C-alpha positions in Angstrom: -49.6 38.8 90.8 -47.4 41.5 89.5 -44.4 39.4 90.2 -45.8 36.4 88.3 -46.4 38.6 85.3 -42.9 40.0 85.4 -41.6 36.5 85.5 -43.7 35.4 82.5 -42.6 38.4 80.5 -39.0 37.7 81.2 -39.3 34.1 80.1 -41.1 35.2 76.9 -38.3 37.7 76.1 -35.6 35.0 76.6 -37.5 32.6 74.4 -37.8 35.2 71.7 -34.0 36.0 71.9 -33.2 32.2 71.7 -35.5 31.6 68.7 -34.0 34.5 66.9 -30.5 33.3 67.6 -31.3 29.8 66.4 -33.0 31.1 63.2 -30.0 33.2 62.3 -27.5 30.3 62.9 -29.3 27.7 60.7 -27.2 27.1 57.5 -28.7 27.5 54.0 -27.2 25.1 51.5 -26.2 26.7 48.2 -23.4 26.1 45.7 -22.2 27.0 42.2 -20.6 25.1 39.3 -18.0 26.4 36.9 -18.6 25.9 34.1 -22.2 25.0 34.1 -25.1 24.4 31.7 -24.0 22.7 28.5 -20.5 21.4 29.3 -19.7 20.1 25.8 -17.8 16.9 24.9 -16.6 14.5 27.5 -14.4 14.3 29.4 -15.2 17.6 31.1 -13.9 18.9 34.4 -16.0 21.3 36.6 -15.4 23.0 39.9 -18.1 22.9 42.7 -18.0 25.9 45.0 -19.8 26.0 48.3 -21.7 29.2 48.9 -23.8 28.1 51.9 -24.6 30.6 54.7 -23.6 30.1 58.3 -20.5 28.2 57.1 -19.1 27.9 60.6 -22.1 25.9 61.9 -21.9 23.3 59.1 -20.6 19.9 60.3 -20.7 18.0 57.0 -21.1 18.5 53.3 -22.8 15.8 51.0 -22.5 16.6 47.3 -24.5 14.6 44.8 -22.4 14.8 41.7 -24.9 13.4 39.2 -28.1 14.4 40.8 -31.6 12.9 41.2 -31.9 9.5 39.6 -28.1 9.2 39.3 -27.1 9.2 42.9 -24.1 6.8 42.3 -21.4 9.4 42.8 -21.3 11.4 46.1 -18.7 13.6 47.6 -18.9 13.5 51.4 -16.6 15.5 53.7 -16.6 17.1 57.1 -14.0 19.7 56.0 -14.8 21.1 52.6 -11.4 21.7 51.0 -11.0 25.4 50.5 -14.7 25.6 49.5 -14.0 24.1 46.1 -14.1 20.5 44.7 -13.2 19.4 41.2 -14.9 16.6 39.3 -14.5 15.2 35.8 -17.6 14.0 34.0 -16.8 11.0 31.8 -20.3 10.0 30.9 -22.7 11.5 28.5 -26.1 12.7 29.8 -28.1 15.3 31.7 -27.2 15.8 35.3 -28.8 17.7 38.3 -26.2 17.9 41.1 -27.3 19.2 44.5 -25.7 19.5 48.0 -26.9 18.7 51.5 -25.3 20.4 54.5 -25.5 19.0 58.0 -25.5 21.0 61.2 -26.2 20.4 64.8 -29.8 19.3 65.0 -30.6 18.9 61.3 -29.7 19.3 57.6 -30.5 21.5 54.6 -30.7 20.6 50.9 -29.8 23.0 48.2 -31.6 23.5 44.9 -30.1 21.5 42.0 -28.1 22.9 39.0 -28.5 21.3 35.6 -25.5 20.4 33.5 -25.2 18.2 30.4 -22.4 16.5 28.5 -22.2 15.1 24.9 -19.9 12.8 23.0 -16.8 14.5 21.4 -15.9 14.1 17.7 -15.2 10.5 16.9 -11.8 8.9 16.6 -11.8 6.8 13.5 -10.1 3.4 13.7 -10.7 0.0 12.2 -9.3 -3.5 12.0 -9.0 -6.0 9.1 -8.6 -9.7 9.1 -5.8 -9.3 6.5 -3.8 -6.6 4.8 -0.5 -6.0 2.9 0.2 -8.5 0.1 -3.1 -10.3 -0.4 -2.2 -12.4 -3.4 -3.8 -12.7 -6.9 -7.2 -11.2 -7.3 -10.1 -11.6 -6.5 -9.3 -11.2 -2.7 -11.9 -10.6 0.1 -11.1 -8.6 3.2 -13.3 -8.1 6.4 -13.3 -4.5 7.7 -14.5 -3.9 11.3 -15.1 -0.5 12.8 -13.4 0.2 16.2 -14.1 4.0 16.3 -14.7 5.7 19.6 -17.1 8.5 20.8 -20.3 7.0 19.5 -19.9 7.4 15.7 -23.4 7.4 14.1 -22.4 6.9 10.4 -19.4 5.6 8.6 -17.9 5.8 5.1 -15.5 3.1 4.0 -13.2 3.9 1.1 -11.4 0.8 -0.2 -8.9 2.6 -2.5 -10.1 1.3 -5.8 -13.0 3.8 -6.2 -15.6 1.7 -4.3 -17.2 2.7 -1.0 -19.6 1.3 1.6 -21.5 2.6 4.7 -22.1 -0.9 6.2 -20.2 -2.1 9.2 -18.7 -4.6 9.5 -18.3 -5.1 5.8 -16.6 -7.8 3.7 -15.2 -6.3 0.5 -13.8 -8.2 -2.5 -11.0 -6.6 -4.6 -11.8 -7.7 -8.2 -8.8 -6.3 -9.9 -5.0 -5.9 -9.3 -3.4 -2.8 -7.8 -1.9 -1.2 -4.6 -4.9 0.2 -2.7 -5.1 2.4 0.5 -8.3 1.7 2.5 -9.6 4.1 5.1 -12.6 4.9 7.3 -14.4 8.2 8.0 -16.5 8.2 11.1 -19.2 10.8 11.7 -21.1 12.0 14.8 -23.2 15.0 15.8 -20.0 16.6 17.1 -17.9 16.2 13.9 -16.0 13.6 11.9 -12.6 12.0 11.7 -10.6 10.2 9.1 -8.6 7.0 10.0 -5.1 6.1 9.0 -4.7 4.2 5.7 -4.2 0.5 5.5 -2.4 -0.9 2.4 -4.0 -3.6 0.3 -1.7 -5.0 -2.4 -3.5 -7.3 -4.9 -1.5 -9.1 -7.6 -2.3 -9.8 -11.2 -2.6 -13.3 -12.7 0.4 -14.7 -14.5 0.1 -13.9 -18.2 -0.6 -16.6 -20.8 1.6 -15.9 -23.8 -0.3 -16.4 -27.1 0.2 -15.0 -30.6 -1.0 -15.4 -34.1 1.2 -14.9 -37.3 -0.3 -14.0 -40.7 1.2 -13.9 -44.2 0.0 -12.8 -47.5 -2.6 -15.4 -48.5 -3.6 -16.9 -45.2 -3.4 -17.4 -41.4 -0.7 -19.6 -39.9 -3.0 -21.9 -37.9 -1.5 -25.1 -39.2 1.8 -26.2 -40.7 2.6 -24.6 -43.9 5.3 -25.3 -46.5 6.0 -21.8 -47.5 7.4 -21.3 -50.9 8.5 -18.0 -52.3 11.4 -15.8 -53.0 13.3 -14.6 -50.1 13.1 -12.4 -48.0 9.9 -13.8 -46.5 7.8 -11.6 -44.1 5.3 -12.5 -41.4 3.2 -10.2 -39.2 2.8 -11.6 -35.6 0.3 -10.2 -33.1 0.4 -11.0 -29.4 -3.0 -12.1 -28.0 -1.7 -12.4 -24.4 -4.2 -13.2 -21.7 -4.0 -11.3 -18.3 -2.1 -8.3 -19.5 -1.5 -5.3 -17.3 -1.3 -1.9 -18.9 1.4 -0.6 -16.6 3.5 -3.7 -16.6 2.9 -5.7 -19.7 5.8 -6.5 -22.0 6.6 -8.6 -25.0 9.9 -10.0 -26.2 10.0 -11.8 -29.6 12.8 -14.0 -30.8 13.3 -17.1 -33.0 15.4 -18.7 -35.7 15.7 -17.1 -39.0 15.7 -13.5 -37.7 18.2 -11.9 -35.4 16.7 -9.0 -33.5 14.6 -9.1 -30.4 11.5 -6.8 -30.6 9.5 -5.5 -27.7 6.2 -4.3 -29.1 2.9 -6.1 -29.1 2.8 -6.5 -32.9 5.9 -7.3 -34.9 6.9 -7.8 -38.5 9.3 -10.8 -39.0 11.4 -11.1 -42.1 13.4 -14.3 -42.9 16.3 -13.9 -45.2 17.3 -17.6 -45.4 15.4 -20.7 -46.2 14.6 -23.7 -43.9 12.5 -24.4 -40.8 11.9 -21.3 -38.7 10.4 -20.6 -35.3 8.8 -17.6 -33.7 8.6 -17.3 -29.8 7.0 -14.7 -27.5 7.8 -13.9 -23.8 4.9 -12.1 -22.2 5.3 -10.5 -18.9 3.4 -8.5 -16.2 4.0 -7.7 -12.6 3.1 -11.3 -11.6 5.8 -12.9 -13.8 6.6 -14.1 -17.3 5.4 -16.8 -19.6 6.7 -18.1 -23.0 5.0 -19.4 -26.1 6.7 -20.7 -29.3 5.5 -21.8 -32.7 5.5 -25.6 -33.2 8.4 -27.4 -34.8 8.2 -27.3 -38.6 5.5 -24.6 -38.3 7.3 -22.3 -40.7 9.2 -23.5 -43.7 10.8 -21.0 -46.0 12.0 -22.1 -49.4 14.6 -20.4 -51.5 14.7 -20.1 -55.2 16.2 -23.0 -57.1 19.1 -22.9 -59.8 16.7 -21.4 -62.2 16.9 -18.3 -60.2 20.6 -17.9 -60.8 21.9 -14.3 -60.4 22.2 -12.9 -63.9 24.8 -10.5 -62.6 28.3 -10.2 -64.2 29.3 -13.1 -61.9 27.7 -15.3 -64.5 25.8 -18.6 -64.2 28.5 -20.2 -62.0 28.4 -17.3 -59.5 24.6 -17.7 -59.2 24.9 -21.4 -58.6 27.6 -21.0 -56.1 25.4 -18.5 -54.1 22.5 -21.0 -54.2 24.7 -23.8 -52.9 26.1 -21.7 -50.1 22.5 -20.8 -49.0 21.6 -24.5 -49.1 24.4 -25.5 -46.7 23.7 -22.5 -44.5 20.1 -23.6 -44.0 21.1 -27.2 -43.4 23.9 -26.6 -40.9 22.5 -23.6 -39.1 22.8 -19.9 -39.1 20.5 -16.9 -38.6 18.7 -14.8 -41.1 
């Protein structure tokens, strides 16, 4: 009986030693992440570091990169490379990675570690269906946002002082000019301004119009103007489609010699006969010409009764009148 008891005691002691040895050798899966917690804007690279106990008895490591509910990315190895593994998060979200270690006879799962990522500041870009030289106003352009990093709001600036927060947006330029359009994209992480896109809108070709007035009436029909020379008219340009920075006027005609380049001119005729007044109006789109009708202006000279009573005498005055008459018939300026 004593021998049986001794045997039972010996077996019990052996079992206790074996159980203790097995308990000590079982791995406990643990790991760390650097950095951890709020990782910031994607893309973000982290390092997984294995800190499991009983490293020597582990036969395989299974690392769930994204954690519960997102087990689409695993890292599985039977030889953890130097106890570290790097991974770059390229998606936005909250993740709870964990690790499972395998050993002879079983496995052990670690606790999870929470990390989260967010969008970075947006990159503002956009496309248009047309740009550059658009033609004569009005011109419509379609603006489409192509910004990245989840922009939440947008501000379009079309260059002519008008803006919009709608996307896509069709904008119509109602006036001429050289405009620079751009886009500012905003998100929770910041904002960004796009490059400029040039929009050049032309002006309409000017229509050259003018009105001339004289003492006693408006020249809106043919007049037979009588009077003593010199005879003066005041002509005013009423050009349609002028451009402040580009508009120009050039006056010319028979009966007066000098070109004038102001909007309103005073025209003086020093000889009699049929006279004309013409206007060239210009803007950045081009030039247009308008002239008074034929026989629109008729300037008479004094007759022989107006002989010059100077010391030249009556003959001298008559001779001057005769020279003026032939001058008006056969041409000449003034």
